[in-house]
N, C-alpha and C positions, 0 to 999 in steps of 0.2 A: 590256150588263152591261157596267160601266169597264173600259176593260185595265187590268191591273197593272201597278205601276210597271217601270221597265226597268232593264236590269242593264249600267251604261252601254261600250259601243265592242263590244260583241255585233252581232255582223253573221249574214244567212242565205247559207248556202251551200247549192245545190241538189244533189244527188248522185241518179244516172242509174243503174239494175242494167243488165247486160247477158245473155248467153244464159243458161239454169242457174235464172235467176229465176223465171223464167213459172213459172204454173201454172193449171189450169182456173179462170176465174169470176174471174181476178184483178183487184181495182179496179171486180169487177161493181156493188158494190153502187151505185156512183156513179151509176150508169146511168140515167137519167129520175129522176134523183135531184139533182144537181147539173147544172147547167146549161151550163156552162161547159164541164165533161168530160164530159158527152153532147153536144154541139153538136160537138166537134171529134174523136170516136170516130166519130162520123154519118160527118165528112168523110172519116176515111180512109178509110169501109168504102164511099163516093163513091168515092174517088178510087182505090182497090181494083180498081173497076169490076168485072170477070165474077168476081174471086176475093175479092171482100167479101162478097158474101152468105153463100161456105162459112167463110170467116175468121171472121164476127159467130159465125155458128153453134156454129164448134169454141169458143170464148171462150166464150159461153155455155152449152153441154155443162152438165150434172153431171157426168158422166163424160171424160175425154181422150178422144181416139183414138187407134192408135198413129202418127197422125203428127204428135200435137200437139208434141212436143220437136224437129221437123224445120225446117229453113230454110224450108220453102213455109209454116206456119205460125208458128212462135215468132219469126222475126224480124218480121217488118210486125209481130205483136203487141205483142210487145214496146215496138217505137219507136211506137207508136199509144198505149198505156198511158202509158206515160214522159211524151211529150208534153202528152196530157191533163190526168195529173196537176202539170207543169208549169204550163202555160197557167194552171190552174185557183190555185194558190199564186199568179202573177202578179195573178192577178184577184184577190186579197185587197188587192193596195198592193202589196207584196213586193216586192223592187227586189234581187233576190242580190249580194253581194260579190264571189260565185266560183259559177261551175259545174265539176262535174265527173262524167264516165262513163263507166264500165265496158263496153267491146266499141262495142257496138250505141248505149249510154247516150252515149259521145260525141256519137254522132250526133247524136239527143237535144239536148245540150245544145248542138252548134253549131245545130240548128235552132232554139234559144229565141234565141240570142245573134243573129240571123241572119246568119248565116254562107249558110246555103243557106232556100230558104223550103217548106215544109212539103207543098206541094203534089209540089215536087222531090222532097224526100225520098221520101217514098210511092212514088216512080217507079222510081227509087234501088232502093226494096224489093222493087218486082214483078218488077225485070228478076233480081234477088238469086235469088230464087226459083228461076225456071229456070238462071241460073247454077251457084249453087252445092251444088241437089241433083243434077247429075250430077258430081261432086264423088267422088271414091271411098268407099265407106263409110268410119266414121271415128265417133270421141268423144273427149272430153275427161276427164280424168280428174282426181279433186281429190284433194292430198293433203299431210298435214301433216306435213311435211320443211321443211328450210333447202336452198335451192339444192346447196350443195355436198352430202346425202346421197344425190340424187339424180343429180349430176354424171355417173357414169359409163353410165350410160341414155342420157342427151341425146345429139344429136345424127346418129344414123343415121334409125331410123325413128320414133322417141319425139323429141317437141321440148318445149321449156317454152314452153309457153302463155300463161300470167300469173304474174304473183307479187304475189300480194295484201294480205300481209303478210310478215313474216321467216320465219317457218313456216309457212305458208297458200300450196300452188303449183295452179296449173293444167298437168298436161301432155295433149298432143294427140298424134293420130297416126290411123293407120287398125287396128281395129277389130283383128285380130291380134294386130298389133306392141302395141297397148294393153293387152289381158289379158295379155302377157306381163311385160312391166315391172310391170303392178298383181302380180303372182304373186311377182315380185322382192322387191316391194316389200312383200308380205304373210310372205315369208319372213324380210325382215330386222327385221320390229318394227313397222313404220310402217302407219299408217291413211292406209286410201285409197276411196274407191267413186267410181264411175259419177256425172260429171255430165250433166244434161238436155239435151245436144246429141246428134245423129246427125249431126251433121258436122266434122271434125277443124280448126277454127277455129284462126287463131293459130300455125299451123303451114305448111309450105312443101305441104303434102297442098292446100290448098285457090289455090297458085299458080295453077293455069290459069285458074281461073274467077276472082281478083283480075285478073289481065290483061284477061281477057274484057268483065268490067267497066268498064275503061277507057277508052273510046270513052264510054259513060253519064259519066258522072264529066266528062267534058271535055265535053259538050253543059251541062251544071250552070250555072248562076252561081253567085259564090261570091266572098262579098264579105267584108272584116274586122271581126270579131265587136264588135258592143257592146256586151256583158256580157264581165269578165275569164273563161276559159275555163281549166283548167288540162286539160291535154292528159297522158292515161296512155300516151301515144305516147314522147313528149318531156322526158314528166317535169317539163317548167313550164309557165309560161304562153302559150296558142295566139298566136303571132304572126302579123299580118295577111299576112304573104308565108306562110307556114305553111295559112292557111285559104285561101286564093285558091290552093292546089296542087293539082290530082283527084287527082295523083298517091298524094298525102297522106292523103286518106283513101279511097283504093281500095285503099292498102295495108294497111290499119288489119285488114282479116279476114283475114289473114296472120300481120301482127306480132305480136311478145308484149307484152302487156296490161303495164305496170309501175302498176299502181295503188297501190301500197305508196309506191313514191317521189312520186307523186304527190299522193298526202294529204298526205307529209308535210309537205312544198314548199306545200299551200294552208294547212295547220295552224301553219304556220311564219308565213306572210305574214298570218294574220287569225285573230283569237279569234273564235267563230263557234256559229253553230249549225248541225249539218248535217241538212237537211233530205232524209231518202232520201226522192224522188218515184218510187217504181217495189212490187212486188210482192215481201215477201219482206221480209226485215230483214238480206240477208247483207251487205251494206256499214254498214248501222249497227253491228251485231257485230261485222266488221272495227274502224270506228272505235272504239266501246266501248272496246278492246283498247290505244288510243293511246294513250301519254303523257300528250299535251295535252289528250284527255278525262278518264284518268284523274285525274290530279293538277286539272285542270280547267285555264285557263277555257272551253274550249270542250263545247259539249253535244250531244247527240245527240236529231232527234224522226224517228222512223219516220213515215209519211203513215197506212202501210196495217200491217194484223197481219204477225206473223212468218209465218202457214202460214192455208189457206184457212179461215175461222171464219166464215163466212157475211154475206151481204148486212148485215146490220145492223152486225156487227161492223166493218165494210167503214168502215161511215159514222160508227162509232162513233171508229174509229182517229183519223179525219180531224179530226173537231168538237173530239180530245185535242188531238191534233197543234196545229190551228189554237191552242187557249186555251193552249198551252206557246208556241209563237214570239210572239204578242201576249204573254207573260208576261217572258219571257227576253229580246228584240230587237226589239219593236216595236210600240210602243203605239198607231201609226197603226192596224193591223190588227186588226180585229173579233175579240172570241173568237165574239161569235154564230156560225148557221151563215149563210151568202148562197149567190145561188145557186141554191137550191132550188127541188124542184119540188112 
């Protein structure tokens, strides 16, 4: 099938979701079907060592176990699935103009940009399982509000974990404090719900685990990015100096994620197709409300369905996304599936 005509000037930006986007069998319809995706996932499970078999079983199970949203399962799986999807897209011949990740998604972006090697990233994930599993029971709360509407609740036991859009926040804290905050917010008529997390990422609750992880980060070779990475922590393009700083990466698990300002900067710099390379459509939903997508010229093209819809739906979504990418941005990318078994 010939590639449709290109819309001039439109580039590709890959975006990678973080904690809360995970779901059982995310992208599993590509496993055993797309060669690059399958090889990358198998590499991840092998690198996870004794945890690999359990992680694979959790991923492919029809029903999630109680541990699925815990750091011991969700973090290594998200990192592996995001990375496998990213490598699949690069295998189509796409060279992104930019990479942007949310939370652990930024680690995926850095890996694809060559800041660190995938085996080192998996080793850091293995260490994170033990380090962060020991943090106090906590979680994250998604709130449809602006920062000013929750400001009086922040700073003690509840913290701003992420600014995802002007009126879309994540709060984090230990479980009891977060439940009290949720009750207050609902009394104010604000919509809030628990995110899929059992640790209080992006808050001081995990500071101890961050400090424990510092030695692991210092042991990992870090280099300058070979592709532009827009950081949701600096709200700007990642510099070579930041990329080589172990503390910058270790602190990400405790620091606030500023996804909305980072997306603003990316779309101010590039007219592009935002390709969400990860489970769910959470970042695509945020991007679709951005003025440069609503009014154009930028577009959104998630790789996967918005929620679990079965293996065939995964494959159909990827094929549709690939065809759309070919139509909008990259005539060199064939619309027909490749690397399938």
